[in-house]
KOLLUMDREN-529837 format. One line per 5 residues: number of its first residue (from 1); their letters; for each residue x, y, z of C-alpha. Coordinates in steps of 0.2 Angstrom, whole numbers, m for minus. Each point is the difference from the previous one (the first is absolute). Example, Ala and Ser with C-alpha at 12.3 -4.5 7.8 and 13.67 -1.06 7.14 Angstrom:
<pts>
1 = AS = 62,m22,39 | 6,17,m3
</pts>
This chain:
<pts>
1 = MQIRP = 1322,m549,841 | 1,4,m18 | m15,0,m11 | 2,m5,m17 | m12,7,m14
6 = RTSGR = m11,m12,m8 | 4,m2,m18 | m7,m17,m3 | m16,7,m6 | 8,12,m12
11 = KADAR = 11,m14,m7 | m16,m11,m3 | m8,15,m8 | 14,3,m12 | 1,m19,m4
16 = RFRFP = m18,1,m5 | 4,12,m14 | 14,m9,m7 | m3,m10,m16 | 12,m15,m1
21 = TAILL = 3,m8,m17 | m12,m14,3 | m14,13,4 | 3,10,m16 | 1,m16,m11
26 = TCAAL = m17,m6,8 | m7,18,m3 | 6,m1,m18 | m8,m17,m3 | m17,6,7
31 = GVAGG = 2,16,m10 | 2,m10,m16 | m13,m12,4 | m12,14,4 | 4,9,m16
36 = LLLAP = m3,m15,m10 | m17,m2,8 | m5,19,m1 | 6,2,m19 | m15,m10,m7
41 = ANWLS = m11,6,14 | 4,18,m5 | m5,m3,m18 | m16,m9,5 | m5,13,12
46 = TILFP = 3,13,m13 | m11,m9,m13 | m14,m3,12 | 0,18,7 | m11,8,m12
51 = VLPIV = m12,m14,m3 | m1,m10,17 | 7,12,13 | m6,m11,14 | 10,m15,m6
56 = SVAMA = 15,11,m3 | m1,6,18 | m2,m18,6 | 19,m2,m5 | 6,15,10
61 = GLWLL = 6,m11,15 | 13,m8,m11 | 10,15,2 | 2,m3,18 | 5,m18,m2
66 = PSVIG = 19,1,m2 | 2,13,14 | m11,m11,12 | 10,m15,m4 | 17,9,3
71 = LRLLR = m6,8,16 | m7,m16,7 | 14,m11,m5 | 15,11,5 | m7,11,14
76 = RPLVG = 12,14,m4 | m3,19,m1 | m3,6,m18 | 1,m17,m9 | m18,3,m6
81 = MLVGL = 5,16,m8 | 16,m8,m7 | m10,m15,m8 | m13,13,m7 | 14,10,m8
86 = LAGLV = 8,m15,m8 | m17,m7,m6 | m3,17,m8 | 17,0,m8 | m4,m17,m8
91 = IVPFS = m17,6,m7 | 7,16,m8 | 5,m8,m17 | m17,m9,m1 | m13,12,7
96 = GYGFS = m2,14,m13 | 0,12,15 | 19,1,1 | 8,5,17 | m17,6,7
101 = SVLTN = m2,m19,3 | 13,1,13 | m9,14,9 | m16,m10,m1 | 8,m15,8
106 = LWWAA = 9,11,14 | m17,8,3 | m8,m17,4 | 15,m7,9 | m1,15,12
111 = FAELP = m17,m5,6 | 7,m18,3 | 15,8,10 | m10,14,9 | m7,m10,15
116 = FLFVI = 17,m6,4 | 7,17,m1 | m12,6,13 | 8,m12,12 | 17,3,m6
121 = WRYWG = 1,m18,m7 | 1,m7,18 | m16,m10,m1 | m4,m12,m14 | m18,m7,4
126 = TWMHY = m10,m8,m14 | m14,13,2 | 12,14,m4 | 0,m5,m18 | m19,1,0
131 = IGALI = 1,18,6 | 10,5,m15 | m13,m9,m12 | m15,8,9 | 8,18,m1
136 = VSVVY = 4,m2,m19 | m17,m7,m4 | m7,16,6 | 13,12,m7 | 1,m7,m17
141 = PVMAW = m18,1,m5 | m1,18,7 | 16,5,m10 | m6,m9,m16 | m18,7,2
146 = ASFDL = 2,12,m15 | 9,m13,m11 | m14,m13,2 | m13,14,m1 | m8,m7,16
151 = GAFGL = m11,15,2 | m9,m4,m15 | m7,m16,7 | m12,m4,14 | 4,m3,18
156 = WYQVV = m2,m19,m2 | 14,0,m13 | 11,11,11 | m3,m12,15 | 4,m15,m11
161 = FFAVT = 16,8,m7 | 6,3,18 | m4,m17,5 | 9,m8,m15 | 15,10,3
166 = LASCV = 0,m5,18 | m3,m19,m4 | 15,2,m13 | 12,8,12 | m4,m11,15
171 = GATAL = 0,m16,m11 | 17,4,m8 | 7,4,18 | m6,m17,6 | 7,m8,m15
176 = GILIA = 17,9,3 | 0,m6,18 | m3,m18,m5 | 13,0,m14 | 13,8,12
181 = DRLRR = m4,m13,14 | 2,m14,m13 | 17,7,m6 | 6,1,18 | m5,m18,3
186 = AGVGG = 10,m4,m15 | 15,8,8 | 0,17,m10 | 3,16,10 | 12,m5,13
191 = RLPQS = m2,4,19 | m13,12,4 | 5,15,10 | m7,1,18 | m15,11,4
196 = RR = 1,11,15 | m14,m3,12
</pts>
């Protein structure tokens, strides 16, 4: 009796990393929409940064929004990064920061993508999106500690700063999930890939 090698799993994995035209067009639309949202948010955040840093950081979660929508809607590997990249490119002419805006968007998109990378994009549970939001809501204040001069403030202010960042990231993630689910009900996004159990 001849034993045939199992290749169906490999073929399924290869299919997950393909980007059909419909997927690319959807990512492009989400990237442009995300860029149009983030361009004014970027200016507003920059203006508020020196005078009302807490309000400025309250907008931080907006940078997660396009990638969360893309991942929730399409459930494909790396679409969060692709949407983040495209949104960053849209912002470049309007941001005043040039191509560093692309790097900023990719940085935020990486946290939206990260939980799914850990499971090799085989599981798409809703709570996975919130893991990315929780991680970035801790990492961002730590990395921006010097920029916001958090060491010059009391413990209560630092706690509020982390709490506001957390609320912003989790809130934007919830909004992204809601928007993606509404888009899917409207027929956007096509057929979802099957998750492995």
